[in-house]
ZALO-694394 format. One record per atom (N, C-alpha, C, O, CB): x, y, z; residue in one letter. Coordinates in pm, whole numbers, padded with zeros to 5 digits, always signed. Atoms other than C-alpha are relative to their C-alpha. Glycine has a CB too. Layout:
XYZA ...
This chain:
-00170-00008+00018M -06724+04783+04477M +00114+00047+00157M +00142+00155+00210M +00023+00147-00138M -00165-00058-00118L -06412+04757+04777L +00024+00069-00063L -00004+00084-00182L +00150-00081+00043L -00120-00127+00019K -06196+05024+04783K +00116+00004+00100K +00104+00019+00222K -00070+00153+00018K -00081+00047-00083I -05850+04960+04874I +00127+00126+00012I +00176+00174-00090I +00043-00151-00055I -00115-00124+00046A -05584+05233+04917A +00160-00058+00041A +00196-00082+00156A -00035+00173+00106A -00157+00048-00052I -05185+05110+04892I +00083+00122-00070I +00071+00202-00163I +00061-00183-00067I -00128-00066+00075Q -04876+05260+04855Q +00012+00020-00160Q +00004-00066-00247Q +00119-00088+00033Q -00014-00005+00158K -04820+05473+04521K +00166-00039-00040K +00208-00070-00151K -00046+00172-00060K -00166+00070-00009S -04422+05376+04600S +00022+00038+00135S -00047+00095+00220S +00139+00070-00114S -00058+00039-00163G -04196+05315+04896G -00006-00164-00024G -00051-00250-00100G -00125+00064+00163G -00032+00156-00101R -04088+05013+05097R -00119-00138-00016R -00081-00255-00015R -00012+00053+00199R +00095+00051+00066L -04455+04866+05001L -00066-00081-00132L -00108-00188-00176L -00027+00063+00008L +00062+00034+00101Y -04553+04907+04737Y +00005-00115-00144Y -00083-00151-00222Y +00001+00099-00022Y +00017+00165+00075E -04434+04597+04528E -00080-00091+00086E -00172-00145+00024E +00156-00087-00020E +00017+00125-00068E -04521+04349+04805E -00165-00009-00032E -00234-00103-00073E +00053+00004+00176E +00142+00034+00037S -04873+04498+04785S -00068-00016-00098S -00190-00030-00096S -00060+00057+00031S +00059-00002+00134V -04931+04484+04459V -00015-00167-00036V -00122-00217-00072V +00106+00093-00114V -00048+00068+00002K -04755+04163+04439K -00136-00114+00057K -00193-00201-00009K +00124+00038+00053K +00107+00077-00037L -05020+04011+04677L -00116-00001-00092L -00179-00101-00125L -00039+00039+00124L +00150+00019+00032L -05313+04130+04508L +00003-00131-00138L -00077-00222-00154L -00077+00181-00058L -00074+00050+00104K -05137+03977+04199K -00010-00159+00077K -00085-00246+00031K +00166+00085-00030K -00003+00160-00038E -05079+03640+04404E -00171-00076+00036E -00211-00192+00026E +00111-00011+00162E +00151-00003-00013C -05451+03662+04484C -00118-00070-00063C -00212-00135-00018C -00027+00106-00022C +00046+00079+00110G -05563+03561+04150G -00050+00169+00000G -00157+00165-00060G -00107-00168+00007G +00050-00131+00040I -05639+03989+04143I +00043+00047-00150I +00162+00077-00140I +00051+00104+00104I -00067-00079+00113Q -05567+04132+03761Q -00057+00149-00020Q -00169+00185-00056Q -00021-00081-00138Q -00049-00157+00037L -05447+04520+03743L -00018-00008-00045L -00062-00114-00088L +00081+00077-00011L -00130-00104+00085N -05324+04740+03549N +00012+00133+00055N -00075+00219+00068N -00033+00036-00171N -00048-00146-00009N -05138+05021+03643N +00089+00076-00033N +00187+00115+00030N +00010+00029+00079N -00111-00021+00090G -04992+05155+03352G -00006+00136+00032G -00095+00210+00074G -00009-00045-00157G +00018-00167-00017N -04866+05476+03360N +00009+00035+00054N +00033+00152+00024N -00064+00069-00006N +00004-00012-00099K -04863+05485+03726K -00116+00053+00013K -00123+00176+00024K +00089+00043+00042K +00092-00147-00007Q -05215+05589+03747Q +00001-00010+00141Q +00095-00072+00192Q -00174+00012-00077Q +00028+00028-00083L -05372+05626+04079L -00099-00008+00010L -00153+00092+00058L +00036+00034+00056L +00128+00056-00015K -05680+05457+04073K +00015-00057-00142K +00038-00010-00253K -00132+00102+00038K +00072+00114+00097T -05770+05128+03902T -00101-00107-00004T -00144-00128+00110T +00073-00062-00031T +00109+00087-00078V -06025+04869+03898V +00045-00112-00067V +00080-00121-00185V -00171+00034-00014V +00004+00127+00029A -05987+04542+03889A -00066-00098-00112A -00187-00120-00123A -00031-00028+00092A +00127+00038+00131E -06082+04355+03572E -00067-00176+00036E -00138-00226-00051E +00107-00004-00209E +00058+00097-00052N -06179+04004+03785N -00073+00011+00067N -00183-00037+00038N +00049-00060+00040N +00053-00016-00145F -06281+04118+04158F -00008+00125+00011F +00065+00221-00014F +00080-00055+00114F +00127-00102-00044P -06525+04327+04257P +00073+00130+00089P +00000+00195+00164P -00129-00097+00116P -00082-00105-00039I -06219+04600+04374I +00053+00102-00112I +00068+00099-00234I +00108-00061+00067I -00058-00134+00029E -06091+04913+04321E +00132+00066+00058E +00137+00078+00180E -00094+00083+00033E -00111+00002-00074I -05740+05021+04376I +00051+00135-00010I +00085+00192-00114I +00095-00103-00041I -00068-00124-00003F -05619+05337+04513F +00116+00035-00008F +00153-00080-00028F -00018+00046+00076F -00143+00017-00025F -05246+05425+04526F +00061+00136+00031F +00089+00222-00052F +00072-00068-00122F +00027-00120-00038L -05191+05687+04764L +00165-00008+00093L +00254-00091+00114L -00171+00022+00087L -00147-00034-00094R -04905+05833+04978R -00020-00113+00155R -00117-00119+00231R +00002+00225+00062R +00003+00059-00142D -04832+05605+05280D -00088+00028+00123D -00166-00037+00193D +00113+00022+00045D +00047-00027-00176D -04896+05857+05570D -00156+00057-00008D -00219+00123+00075D +00116+00145+00096D +00154-00062+00025D -05243+05928+05410D -00100-00085-00001D -00209-00070+00054D -00021+00069-00126D +00083+00117-00100I -05380+05616+05431I -00107-00044+00047I -00220-00070+00006I +00017-00003+00085I +00124+00005-00107P -05513+05562+05747P -00134+00168-00008P -00249+00176+00035P +00108-00004+00191P +00092-00101+00010Q -05688+05893+05687Q -00096-00021-00125Q -00214+00013-00109Q +00075+00131-00006Q +00086+00034+00084Y -05836+05791+05368Y -00098-00076+00019Y -00207-00056-00033Y +00045-00035-00077Y +00067+00086-00038V -05967+05501+05527V -00122+00015+00134V -00226-00047+00158V +00098-00082+00016V +00087-00075-00097Y -06111+05694+05822Y -00062+00076-00072Y -00179+00050-00042Y +00058+00073+00106Y +00130-00037+00064D -06305+05889+05605D -00110-00036-00091D -00213+00027-00114D +00018+00070-00037D +00118+00101+00044S -06487+05620+05414S +00041-00008-00120S -00023-00084-00192S -00159+00041+00010S -00029-00025+00139V -06267+05729+05078V +00047-00169-00052V +00025-00222-00161V +00136+00135-00016V -00101+00152+00007A -06083+05379+05083A -00101-00115+00061A -00183-00034+00105A +00170+00009+00120A +00032+00050-00075D -06268+05092+05254D +00084-00079+00080D +00054-00128+00189D -00073-00038-00040D -00141+00122-00088I -05948+04883+05369I +00108+00121-00090I +00101+00218-00165I +00020-00263-00078I -00173-00060-00010G -05572+04978+05357G +00080-00087-00018G +00071-00162+00080G +00055+00059+00132G -00154+00011-00106I -05237+04832+05354I +00110+00094+00030I +00182+00144-00056I +00088-00099-00048I -00119-00078+00011V -04998+05029+05521V +00090-00075+00176V +00075-00158+00265V -00056+00213-00008V -00123+00028-00102G -04699+05030+05752G -00063+00003+00184G -00093+00108+00240G +00137+00152-00033G +00040+00031-00158E -04808+04902+06143E +00016+00176+00111E -00055+00225+00199E +00150-00155+00068E -00085-00041-00119N -04552+05172+06293N -00137+00165-00074N -00158+00249+00014N +00254-00008-00007N +00028-00060+00018V -04783+05422+06076V -00152+00051+00015V -00202+00162+00031V +00056-00012-00064V +00141-00018-00131L -05140+05325+06207L -00026+00008+00087L -00142+00025+00125L -00069-00047+00031L -00014-00068-00114L -04993+05388+06523L +00017+00105-00003L -00050+00147+00091L +00070-00030+00064L -00069-00109+00052E -04852+05695+06416E -00092+00100-00037E -00087+00219-00006E +00082-00035-00108E +00135-00127+00013K -05184+05850+06280K -00115+00016+00116K -00173+00120+00146K -00101-00038-00143K +00089+00015-00126N -05406+05714+06583N -00123+00021-00026N -00203+00076+00049N +00030+00086+00108N +00142-00033+00034K -05709+05699+06349K -00100-00134+00101K -00037-00228+00149K -00019-00013-00204K +00104+00112-00014E -06051+05461+06483E -00025-00052-00134E -00117-00014-00206E -00137+00049+00064E +00057+00083+00067I -06005+05194+06235I +00110-00086+00042I +00214-00073+00107I -00038+00028-00143I -00018+00111-00076D -05978+04845+06254D +00136-00063-00069D +00142-00048-00191D -00136-00096+00000D -00141+00126+00004L -05631+04612+06223L -00100-00084-00059L -00210-00090-00005L +00091-00077+00173L +00104+00099+00042I -05808+04354+06004I +00098-00132-00020I +00036-00233-00052I -00091+00052-00149I -00107+00048+00082Y -05465+04159+05915Y +00165+00050+00005Y +00225+00145-00046Y -00051+00026-00127Y -00135-00033+00072K -05117+04109+05953K +00079-00058-00080K +00087-00179-00061K +00073+00020+00063K -00013+00079+00140L -04954+04020+05637L +00150-00016-00010L +00192+00002-00124L -00066+00085-00142L -00089-00004-00045G -04663+03991+05726G +00197+00036-00059G +00306+00008-00010G -00045-00100+00045G -00152-00029+00038F -04372+04154+05462F +00019+00145+00059F -00044+00187+00155F +00033-00005-00179F -00034-00138-00068G -04233+04500+05526G +00002+00019+00151G -00055+00100+00224G -00094+00096-00046G -00025-00061-00147K -04105+04459+05849K +00125+00080+00018K +00219+00094-00060K +00010-00113+00106K -00114-00080-00018C -03886+04668+06003C +00019+00091+00172C -00093+00079+00222C -00016+00110-00136C +00030-00044-00144R -03841+04852+06382R +00017+00133+00015R +00050+00196-00085R +00082-00064+00101R +00046-00143-00040L -03886+05190+06547L +00104-00004+00117L +00093-00067+00222L -00182+00027+00045L -00096+00007-00122S -03609+05240+06757S +00053+00120-00006S +00034+00189-00107S +00110-00110+00003S -00037-00072-00112L -03435+05483+06978L +00157-00018-00064L +00199-00133-00074L -00049-00065+00169L -00154+00087+00016A -03031+05501+06850A +00093+00183+00035A +00058+00293-00008A +00039-00108-00240A -00059-00120-00033V -02781+05778+06992V +00158-00017-00050V +00208-00128-00065V -00021+00029+00163V -00114+00042+00050P -02414+05875+06859P +00096-00079+00067P +00111-00053+00186P +00053+00091-00034P -00090+00105-00010K -02156+05596+06885K +00040+00081+00120K -00008+00033+00222K +00107-00043-00127K -00088-00026-00095S -01946+05825+07122S -00109+00002+00126S -00059-00042+00229S +00090+00139-00032S -00006+00029-00095M -02199+05844+07355M -00075-00131+00085M -00154-00216+00045M -00014+00100+00025M +00041+00112-00066K -02235+05631+07684K -00180-00036+00040K -00277+00031+00076K +00085+00017+00125K +00164+00068+00012Y -02558+05411+07687Y -00015-00115+00064Y +00043-00220+00035Y -00052-00038-00145Y -00027+00114-00110E -02662+05211+07992E -00100-00053+00020E -00114-00172+00048E +00049+00030+00127E +00142+00046+00002S -03025+05230+07992S -00069+00107-00031S -00011+00215-00039S -00053-00059+00124S +00064-00116-00012L -03325+05441+07942L -00001+00144+00082L -00057+00249+00054L -00083-00042+00014L -00004-00097-00066K -03273+05661+08156K +00070+00143-00017K +00035+00257+00014K +00030-00050+00083K -00068-00058+00079D -02999+05797+07985D -00022+00105-00069D +00056+00198-00088D +00025-00061-00057D +00024-00107+00107I -03222+05991+07743I -00091+00047+00100I -00198+00083+00051I -00057-00036-00165I +00082-00152-00081N -03386+06202+08043N +00058+00126-00052N +00158+00118-00123N +00027+00015+00185N -00039-00110+00023G -03337+06543+07995G +00063+00085-00155G +00087+00201-00189G +00075-00011+00092G -00004-00063+00144L -03261+06525+07621L -00094+00007-00145L -00199-00055-00163L +00100-00051-00038L +00095+00023+00084K -03392+06590+07307K +00034-00082-00147K +00130-00076-00224K -00052+00129-00019K -00007+00010+00148I -03501+06403+07013I -00099+00012-00071I -00208+00064-00048I +00043-00101-00041I +00049-00103+00132A -03575+06428+06653A -00032-00147-00048A +00049-00238-00066A +00131+00128-00111A +00100+00118+00057T -03869+06160+06528T -00146+00063-00117T -00235+00148-00119T -00080-00080+00168T +00142+00004+00117T -04110+06126+06226T -00146-00016+00098T -00264+00015+00083T +00011-00174-00132T +00118+00075-00110Y -04297+05970+06537Y -00067+00030+00025Y -00156-00036-00029Y -00001-00033+00100Y -00006-00109-00101A -04405+06193+06730A -00074-00050+00174A -00065-00011+00291A -00097+00137-00082A +00149-00004-00072H -04705+06034+06894H +00043-00169+00036H -00018-00221+00130H -00179+00044-00125H -00030+00138-00041I -04576+05683+06932I +00145-00003+00086I +00171-00099+00158I +00006-00096-00140I -00119-00080-00062T -04236+05854+07067T -00041+00046+00158T +00020+00010+00259T +00032+00144-00102T +00049-00026-00140Q -04421+05997+07363Q -00088-00077+00082Q -00103-00049+00201Q -00056+00104+00001Q +00027+00089-00056A -04617+05702+07429A +00134-00091+00090A +00157-00133+00204A -00072-00061-00101A -00109+00134-00055F -04319+05482+07458F +00056+00096+00139F +00059+00040+00249F +00171-00056-00149F -00061-00065-00095L -04162+05778+07680L -00079-00005+00154L -00039-00046+00263L +00018+00138-00058L +00102-00001-00078K -04447+05822+07878K -00034-00175+00085K -00021-00178+00208K -00117+00059-00106K -00022+00176-00041E -04485+05392+07962E +00109+00058+00108E +00091+00079+00228E +00079-00144-00154E -00081+00074-00095N -04127+05402+08055N +00048+00102+00118N +00149+00082+00186N +00127-00069-00080N -00033-00083-00085D -04145+05717+08273D +00134+00117+00017D +00173+00168+00122D -00004-00079+00082D -00073-00046+00026I -03873+05906+08088I -00055+00141-00074I -00139+00146-00164I +00070-00089-00049I +00008-00181-00008Q -03882+06317+08071Q +00066-00008-00156Q +00130-00112-00165Q +00124+00110+00158Q -00035-00040+00151A -03778+06423+07649A -00020+00032-00020A -00137+00033+00019A +00007-00016-00086A +00087-00119+00092E -03852+06712+07412E +00018-00087-00109E +00114-00155-00143E +00062+00179-00024E -00015+00017+00159I -03920+06624+07101I -00032+00060-00071I -00123+00142-00067I -00037-00078-00054I +00007-00084+00095H -03860+06727+06815H -00078-00015-00145H +00001-00005-00240H +00116+00019-00014H +00050+00066+00136E -04086+06632+06507E +00007+00070-00117E -00031+00186-00131E -00131-00035+00003E -00063-00043+00128I -03952+06651+06149I -00028-00102-00104I -00021-00223-00081I +00154+00019+00014I -00024+00088+00058S -03985+06506+05885S +00052-00134-00112S +00004-00244-00139S -00026+00025+00019S -00071+00087+00009G -03755+06352+05725G +00168+00037+00009G +00210+00149+00041G -00048-00057-00110G -00172-00019-00038S -03323+06287+05737S -00004+00006+00134S +00090+00064+00190S +00086+00144-00058S -00074+00014-00141V -03372+06214+06103V +00133-00015+00014V +00200+00065+00078V -00042-00103+00068V -00160+00024-00062E -03025+06060+06115E +00082+00136+00001E +00139+00155+00108E +00095-00117-00104E -00112-00056-00025I -02818+06319+06076I -00049+00155+00097I -00007+00271+00095I +00081+00019-00154I +00022-00175-00106A -02998+06579+06359A +00046-00012+00144A +00033+00065+00240A -00191+00060+00028A -00175-00007-00124P -02712+06436+06613P +00048+00099+00012P +00058+00179+00105P +00144-00072-00035P -00088-00014+00002G -02503+06540+06394G +00048+00177-00063G +00150+00241-00086G +00027-00118-00055G +00003-00182+00026I -02600+06915+06298I -00061+00077+00138I -00104+00192+00129I -00126+00050-00152I +00042-00076-00112G -02701+06991+06679G -00134-00003+00026G -00160+00008+00146G +00035+00126-00011G +00164+00008-00028L -03113+06965+06643L -00014-00094+00089L -00085-00070+00187L -00097-00037-00120L +00046+00068-00131A -03100+06655+06848A +00101-00093+00052A +00189-00142-00020A -00131-00080-00019A -00124+00111-00051D -02890+06425+07092D -00039-00162-00063D +00046-00240-00106D +00003-00010+00205D +00047+00155+00047V -03092+06086+06988V -00083+00013-00102V -00134+00124-00120V -00078-00091+00107V +00119+00003+00110I -03318+06012+06708I -00118-00125+00041I -00073-00226+00094I +00077-00039-00170I +00061+00109+00000C -03647+05787+06725C -00061-00024-00172C -00139+00050-00232C -00111+00011+00124C -00002+00049+00132D -03652+05607+06380D +00000-00125-00082D +00076-00201-00021D +00073+00039-00030D +00054+00100+00099L -03744+05331+06109L +00202-00070+00004L +00307-00020-00036L -00098+00096-00199L -00106+00053+00061V -03463+05099+06109V -00020-00174-00061V -00098-00254-00010V +00114+00019+00111V +00048+00094+00092S -03460+04807+05866S +00155-00070+00074S +00172-00099+00192S -00033+00047-00196S -00115+00027-00050S -03057+04690+05840S +00100+00092+00085S +00211+00041+00105S +00050-00037-00094S -00106-00026-00069G -02867+04901+06033G +00084+00091-00074G +00166+00149-00002G +00064-00115+00036G -00140-00072+00071S -02640+05096+05754S -00009+00114+00026S +00090+00185+00044S +00025-00002-00150S +00048-00154+00004T -02819+05404+05783T +00048+00098+00125T +00070+00219+00118T -00168+00001+00000T -00032-00029-00074L -02728+05443+06100L +00174+00018+00041L +00250+00106+00083L -00076-00062+00046L -00157+00013+00055F -02394+05350+06057F +00123+00074-00030F +00235+00075+00021F -00002-00034-00092F -00038-00080+00096T -02320+05599+05779T +00012+00111+00103T +00110+00185+00093T -00096+00014-00129T -00010-00123-00018N -02403+05859+06016N +00013+00016+00158N -00017+00116+00223N -00113+00068-00067N -00108-00008-00072N -02207+05709+06314N -00107+00019+00118N -00081+00084+00220N +00122+00114-00039N +00073+00016-00124L -02523+05643+06533L +00019-00125+00041L +00080-00208-00027L -00138+00027-00006L +00051+00201-00023K -02599+05297+06693K -00139+00041+00095K -00177+00139+00159K +00163-00145+00137K +00135+00024-00042E -02935+05147+06792E +00017-00030+00160E +00113-00085+00213E -00071-00126-00088E -00018+00021-00154V -03023+05147+07169V -00104-00073+00061V -00094-00169+00137V +00008+00127+00075V +00102+00083-00055E -03369+05070+07223E -00081-00065-00132E -00056-00023-00245E -00099+00093+00103E +00105+00038+00122V -03646+04870+06990V -00115+00073+00095V -00130+00031+00210V -00028-00201-00051V +00102-00033+00015V -03937+05075+07024V -00148-00038-00044V -00252-00020+00019V +00033+00052-00036V +00114+00059+00044L -04179+04916+06798L +00075-00096-00116L +00152-00055-00202L -00119+00115-00051L +00037+00042+00121K -04182+04650+06579K -00083-00017-00067K -00185-00055-00010K +00020-00059-00015K +00108-00021+00108S -04381+04668+06267S +00028-00100-00166S +00124-00161-00213S +00007+00187-00031S -00050+00111+00071E -04455+04487+05979E -00161+00115-00108E -00213+00224-00084E -00002-00224+00089E +00148-00004+00092A -04783+04520+05685A -00109+00022+00077A -00092-00042+00181A -00040-00133-00077A +00064+00087-00077V -05077+04522+05841V -00116+00045-00111V -00077+00125-00196V -00008+00019+00181V +00117-00032+00053L -05455+04555+05669L -00100+00057+00074L -00150+00005+00173L -00044-00095-00050L +00054-00079-00094V -05645+04821+05780V -00197+00007-00054V -00237-00029-00165V +00104+00166-00004V +00112+00012+00059G -06028+04861+05763G -00113+00119+00017G -00140+00083+00131G -00042-00120+00044G +00106-00093-00023N -06309+05152+05788N -00143-00081+00109N -00225-00170+00088N -00053+00047-00173N +00115+00068-00149K -06553+05048+06103K -00106-00003-00039K -00168-00110-00031K -00027+00082+00145K +00097+00000+00154K -06816+05158+05853K -00041-00049-00092K -00114-00006-00182K +00010+00043-00065K +00021+00107+00140M -06846+04937+05632M -00097-00096-00078M -00122-00211-00042M +00071-00078+00010M +00160+00045+00055S -07150+04855+05393S +00045-00180+00012S +00153-00238+00027S -00054+00075-00217S -00006+00146-00019E -07240+04481+05409E +00071-00048-00122E +00172-00119-00127E -00143-00069+00017E -00022+00051+00070E -07205+04423+05137E +00179+00016-00065E +00224-00070-00140E -00111+00027-00060E -00179+00011+00006N -06784+04517+05099N +00014-00054+00092N +00126-00105+00094N +00103+00119+00003N -00056+00121-00153K -06767+04322+05425K -00019-00142-00084K +00071-00226-00077K -00144-00003+00192K -00007+00123+00059Q -06879+04036+05215Q +00119-00045-00114Q +00154-00161-00132Q -00125-00009-00054Q -00080-00030+00069I -06639+04114+04975I +00123-00001+00080I +00214-00082+00064I -00034+00106-00060I -00141-00006-00080L -06376+04192+05204L +00030-00214+00012L +00103-00292-00048L -00036+00115+00215L +00020+00120-00020Q -06439+03848+05316Q +00084-00117-00062Q +00174-00195-00030Q -00113-00009-00027Q -00099+00100+00152K -06333+03662+05001K +00125+00035-00047K +00200-00034-00115K -00069+00009-00154K -00160-00051+00011L -06030+03868+04988L +00129-00018+00090L +00251-00011+00070L -00005+00131+00000L -00077+00117-00109L -05907+03707+05295L +00009-00077-00003L +00114-00120+00046L -00011-00031+00091L -00052+00123+00031M -05952+03400+05197M +00083-00049-00088M +00128-00163-00084M -00068-00055-00014M -00080-00022+00141R -05770+03442+04897R +00149-00002+00077R +00236-00088+00060R -00043+00173-00103R -00109-00048-00043I -05504+03652+05141I +00052-00121+00110I +00166-00144+00148I -00027+00150+00056I -00085+00087-00126N -05481+03382+05409N +00058-00112-00110N +00178-00137-00123N -00121-00086+00155N -00024+00123+00085A -05479+03100+05156A +00168+00005-00077A +00246-00088-00101A -00134+00001-00128A -00155-00039+00072V -05147+03274+04986V +00074-00015+00148V +00142-00114+00176V +00020+00195-00090V -00128+00025-00157K -04965+03333+05372K -00037-00109+00041K +00072-00163+00058K -00002+00110+00153K -00068+00138-00035T -05021+03000+05482T +00081-00067-00093T +00179-00121-00041T -00093-00096+00031T -00051+00086+00080A -04900+02831+05167A +00150+00037-00001A +00225-00060-00018A -00070+00002-00132A -00083-00022-00021K -04596+03031+05203K +00097-00084+00120K +00212-00128+00129K -00029+00104+00000K -00091-00044-00152N -04536+03000+05562N +00003-00221+00009N +00000-00283+00115N -00148+00146+00199N +00051+00145-00025N -04579+02569+05456N +00059-00014-00163N +00066+00051-00268N -00202-00034+00049N -00070+00072+00134K -04404+02309+05237K -00103-00171-00044K -00178-00229+00034K +00211-00047+00061K +00058+00123+00017Y -04536+01977+05044Y +00082-00114-00037Y +00142-00119-00145Y -00093+00012-00086Y -00149+00040-00017I -04301+01747+05097I -00070-00205-00014I -00137-00250+00079I +00098+00081+00212I -00032+00115+00015L -04307+01341+04946L +00138-00114+00057L +00250-00073+00087L -00008+00019-00110L -00098+00080-00065L -04099+01053+05070L -00001-00154-00011L -00114-00192-00041L -00008+00031+00130L +00012+00129+00012N -04039+00685+05058N +00067-00046+00160N +00159-00013+00233N +00080-00055-00146N -00044+00059-00139A -04046+00478+05354A -00051-00144+00072A -00165-00191+00072A -00040+00105+00094A +00087+00135-00060P -04068+00146+05545P -00046-00006+00040P -00035+00080+00128P +00006-00078+00045P +00138+00063-00006N -04373-00014+05607N +00013+00025+00178N -00078+00089+00230N -00019-00194-00076N -00017+00019-00092H -04220-00062+05971H -00003+00127+00115H -00031+00114+00234H +00093-00066-00022H -00072-00161-00038Q -04121+00333+06066Q -00149+00102-00040Q -00147+00223-00023Q +00182+00054-00139Q +00116-00091+00055L -04506+00456+05919L -00063+00064+00097L -00120+00171+00079L -00104-00068-00075L +00103-00037-00121E -04669+00494+06251E +00118+00108+00038E +00070+00221+00026E -00055-00143+00138E -00097-00053-00093N -04330+00660+06418N -00024+00120-00157N -00065+00232-00128N +00180-00111+00062N -00034-00178+00072I -04299+00935+06063I -00106+00070-00032I -00107+00174-00099I +00080+00013-00147I +00141-00050+00033A -04698+00962+06076A -00038+00092+00115A -00144+00156+00113A -00110-00122-00015A +00021-00038-00138A -04640+01100+06464A +00114+00128-00025A +00109+00227+00048A +00035-00136+00133A -00061-00128+00020V -04381+01347+06328V -00056+00090-00142V -00031+00209-00161V +00161-00034-00009V +00131-00081+00132L -04637+01444+05977L -00133-00023-00002L -00204-00107-00058L +00016-00042-00154L +00145+00010-00035P -04941+01528+06102P -00042+00095-00107P -00162+00120-00096P -00047+00042+00162P +00079-00106+00117G -05014+01782+05792G -00117+00071+00106G -00135+00095+00225G -00094-00106-00162G +00146-00052+00010S -05325+01915+05787S -00072-00074+00128S -00091-00032+00242S -00078-00043-00161S +00071+00114-00066K -05505+01580+05911K +00071-00071+00051K +00117-00070+00165K -00073-00076-00068K -00077+00113-00047S -05338+01310+05902S +00078-00032-00142S +00002-00025-00239S -00100-00132+00067S -00068+00029+00092P -05028+01209+05630P -00073-00075-00085P -00146-00163-00040P +00105-00048+00035P +00055+00105+00108T -05143+01060+05274T +00148-00124-00050T +00239-00109-00131T -00064+00116-00166T -00066+00087+00065I -04972+00704+05275I -00117-00090-00165I -00236-00106-00195I +00051-00109+00146I +00060+00096+00100V -04989+00483+04944V +00144-00140-00023V +00266-00141-00038V -00043+00113-00175V -00109+00112+00031P -04848+00132+04901P +00157+00027-00103P +00147+00123-00179P -00094-00114-00082P -00090-00002+00183L -04525+00118+04613L +00003-00153+00003L -00002-00237+00092L +00212+00088-00025L -00057+00131+00061A -04457-00167+04445A +00071-00067+00115A +00020-00160+00177A +00107+00024-00129A -00071+00080+00008E -04191-00261+04581E -00055-00048+00172E -00063+00049+00248E +00153+00048-00054E +00042+00070-00091E -04319-00501+04897E +00079+00091+00116E +00196+00121+00091E +00030-00160-00022E -00055-00041-00155G -04239-00327+05285G +00006+00152-00026G +00035+00222+00071G +00171-00072+00056G -00028-00150+00018W -04224+00023+05142W -00196+00053-00067W -00289+00000-00128W +00174+00024-00154W +00107-00090+00080S -04486+00333+05076S +00045+00151-00028S +00157+00201-00012S -00143+00008+00088S +00022-00142+00047S -04535+00662+04972S -00077+00126+00116S -00200+00130+00117S -00101-00024-00137S +00086-00079-00088V -04633+00948+05254V +00093+00147-00047V +00208+00187-00065V -00001-00059+00193V +00009-00170+00003Q -04707+01313+05198Q -00091+00046+00056Q -00207+00008+00073Q -00013+00066-00120Q +00042-00116-00067S -04766+01592+05361S +00069+00147+00014S +00171+00195-00035S -00015-00045+00113S -00088-00171+00014V -04716+01964+05458V +00039+00011+00136V -00021-00010+00241V -00107+00163-00048V -00050-00079-00138V -04484+02102+05699V +00040+00203-00017V +00068+00293-00097V +00179-00103+00047V -00044-00147-00033N -04427+02419+05862N +00137+00017-00028N +00226-00066-00015N -00023+00041+00147N -00170-00064-00002E -04110+02676+05778E +00057-00066+00065E +00133-00161+00048E +00040+00135+00053E -00068-00011-00127N -04039+02696+06083N +00028-00118+00033N +00103-00110+00130N -00065+00063+00104N -00018+00110-00052D -04021+02310+06128D +00097-00082-00091D +00177-00171-00063D -00125-00056+00024D -00065+00054+00129F -03884+02217+05823F +00118-00077+00022F +00105-00198+00005F +00037+00107-00093F -00147+00106-00020W -03539+02065+05888W -00013-00011+00133W +00077-00093+00154W +00171+00062-00042W +00042+00112-00137E -03618+01953+06210E -00075-00093-00008E -00054-00185+00070E -00064+00048+00108E +00036+00134+00043V -03838+01715+06065V +00070-00067-00118V +00072-00187-00149V -00133+00003-00031V -00095+00096+00087I -03625+01641+05812I +00106-00082+00052I +00132-00199+00026I +00068+00073-00093I -00066+00093-00086E -03385+01559+06043E -00017-00131+00054E +00059-00228+00042E +00011+00047+00079E +00082+00122-00032K -03623+01317+06210K -00021-00125-00105K +00014-00243-00105K -00133+00053+00031K +00055+00141+00145L -03770+01132+05872L +00165-00021-00058L +00142-00067-00170L -00150+00088-00193L -00128+00048+00041K -03402+01067+05780K +00074-00114+00120K +00141-00213+00091K +00093+00140-00025K -00036+00065-00134E -03323+00934+06160E -00141-00127+00000E -00148-00221+00080E -00002+00142+00156E +00118+00108+00026L -03659+00723+06051L +00026-00075-00133L -00051-00153-00189L -00153+00074-00010L -00031+00133+00139E -03489+00551+05744E -00127+00087-00137E -00181+00009-00216E -00090-00251+00077E +00033-00018+00106A -03674+00773+05493A +00108+00078-00062A +00209+00135-00019A -00119+00046-00002A -00079+00028+00146E -03563+00802+05126E -00036+00066-00082E -00157+00076-00104E -00004-00120-00064E +00080-00092+00147G -03591+01022+04830G -00148+00134+00024G -00263+00151-00016G -00093-00159-00113G +00105-00098-00057I -03742+01323+05005I -00010+00141-00089I +00068+00234-00111I +00045+00038+00162I +00041-00093+00092L -03878+01536+04798L -00088+00128+00032L -00201+00096+00069L -00061-00072-00087L +00094-00139-00053V -04034+01949+04879V -00027+00061-00137V +00056+00087-00225V +00091+00130+00116V +00052-00099+00115I -04221+02124+04627I -00073+00118+00066I -00146+00094+00162I -00106-00076-00107I +00095-00089-00077P -04375+02466+04721P -00118-00001-00029P -00168-00082-00107P +00025+00120-00003P +00167+00034-00021I -04727+02527+04777I -00029+00172-00071I +00023+00276-00029I -00071-00040+00224I +00083-00126+00038E -04915+02814+04577E -00109+00041+00052E -00129+00159+00079E -00036+00000-00110E +00096-00054-00187K -05195+02827+04834K -00049-00086+00034K -00061-00189-00032K -00134+00111+00022K +00066+00107-00093M -05344+02647+05058M -00126+00033+00084M -00128+00119+00172M +00100-00043+00098M +00104-00045-00078I -05679+02647+05184I -00083-00099+00109I -00129-00213+00109I -00088+00051-00096I +00003+00061-00169V -05759+02568+05528V -00143+00021+00054V -00171-00014+00169V +00115+00093+00118V 
């Protein structure tokens, strides 16, 4: 049985559970249990503190885990990054008081930096040849400049509202982070096979979210041009309509290209464009 560790609470918990359910895995975490077994897939789920997940995976207590990339890099354990999941996106940034004049990283030289991410911060400073004193603290990093503990902070930023509230401004992005699937390097062959089945499901869910299924009516004299705009996974499906000289065209469009493609289709006389979300997409 494959054992997976996910956050028991916090910003990645809901998305992690949602992903497993979208993969068709039925789990019951009633009464906030710390572990549960899926009803229809050979997987056991552990609900742990985010910071502890890399250690549990490294120690083979769990075979795989879902954790923030920032935590993975900070803990620096010898485990594999298997899959970037695309949710829980944030950034680890340097921030200074709004009153401080800041022009470049050189302005950080000789200052004190408060952070929960001492390992990542130190590596960033070394890479940029900056000498600064790091104060590692476990929480409420944003208040450090206000109470005189540090001049600068290095902390996670999402909307930036917390920085604004504490009279800080973001000046440098140290790391862009998102949720990732990590794995133990010594996983058994049996669990590797289960993992591959899980990855196929995850990939189907993530691919579906990045694509839209579209149907449209088009004049036959534009079919070749429309097919060039809509390659789909292989080529678009074209079905003659009852009205002579017209056909129905069906294809898949990537979310990033969606509006640009729609504009081109309209220019090519496409009509009745119908957009349908995709639940799963196996490629």
